[in-house]
N, C-alpha and C positions, 0 to 999 in steps of 0.2 A: 477637550472631549474627543475629538477625532483622533488625536495622537494615542489616547488611552485605548480606544476601540481598535486602532490599527495594531497596537502591541498585543492586545488580547487575541485578535484574529490570527496574527502571526504565531503566537504561542499555541493556539488550538491546532493550527495546521501543522506546525512542527511536531507537536506531541502526537497528533493523530497519524502522522506519517511514520513515526518511530514505533509506536505500540498500538495494538488493537484496543480501542476504548472499551470494548465489551469485557476485556480482561481486567480493566480497572474496577469494574463493577463487581468482580469476583473476589476482591481483596477481603471483604468481611468473612467470606467462607474460608479463605486462606488462614485468617487469624483464628477462626473457630476450629479449624482442623489442627492447627498448631497447639491450641489449648487442649484438644483431645489427646494428642501425643504427650503433652506436658503433664496431664493428669495421671497418665500411666507411669511416667518416670519423671520425678521432680528435677533430676539432674539433666534432663533433655534440653539442649541449647538450640538457639535459632540456627546456628551454623550446621548442626546435625540435621535439623529439619530440612534445610535447603539441600544438603548433601543427599539426604534420603529421598527427596521428591524431585530434585532437578539435577543431581550430580551423578556420581558413578554408581550409587546404590539404587538408582531410580528403577531400573528394569526389574530387579529382584523384588523390590518393595511394591511395585505396581501389580505384580502377580497376586500378592496377598490382599490388597485393598483397591482393586481396579475400579470398582463402582464409585467409591468415595472420591477418587482422584479425578473423575471427570469434571467435577465442579471447581477444581483448582485453576487459577489463571495460567495461561500459556500451556495448557495440557491438551485441549481439544480444539481443532480448527473450527472456526465459526463461519468460514467462507465469506467474510465481510471484506469488501474491497474498496468501498467509497465512504468517506466521512465528509460531511459538508456542514457548514454553518452559514446561516443567512442572518444578516443584520438589517433591520428596517429602521431608518431614521425618520422621525416624524417631522413634517413641515417642509420637506424637500420634494420638488417636482422631479420624478424619476422617469417621465415619459420621454421618448426619443422619437423625433420625426425623421423619416427617411425620404429622400427624394428619389424619384424613378430615374435610373441611369440606363442608357442603352449601350450595350457592349458589343462591339464588332470585332471580328477576328480576321486577320490577314495572314496568309502563309508567306513568310519571307524566305523560305528554303529554296535555294537554287543549286542545282547540281554543278559541281566544279570539276567534273572529270574531263579528262582530255585524252586523246589517243596517244599522246606522247608518254603517258604514264601507265600504259597497258602493255606490259611485255607479252610475248606470245604464249608463255606458259599459263597465263591467267585468262586466255580466250575461252569462250564457251565451247562445249563439245560439238563436233561437226559430224554429220552423217556421212558415212562413206565406207 
């Protein structure tokens, strides 16, 4: 059970890091938009669709249908930066007890300069 949950969590983190999960939710609109193009021209292929919307013809085609293309995946930035998943396992005690620890700081720095290593050129300026 734990192994399966670990694999699922690793998969979600990996996929979430590679793609924006909001764009996955836009896939039905992508399919619908493809069907709109397909209804206009029955010879229209999926390769032509991706070339038209994500390839070299994208800029020219976006001028014609810019409002419709805002709903396509990977077109508009959503400014989403964090994806997280929380799993709760029933029956496990998840409380953590912390002990109070006193931390002290001691400065161990000691200057190791010596007059032997201070040539006359590096002396401080003198009044005169």
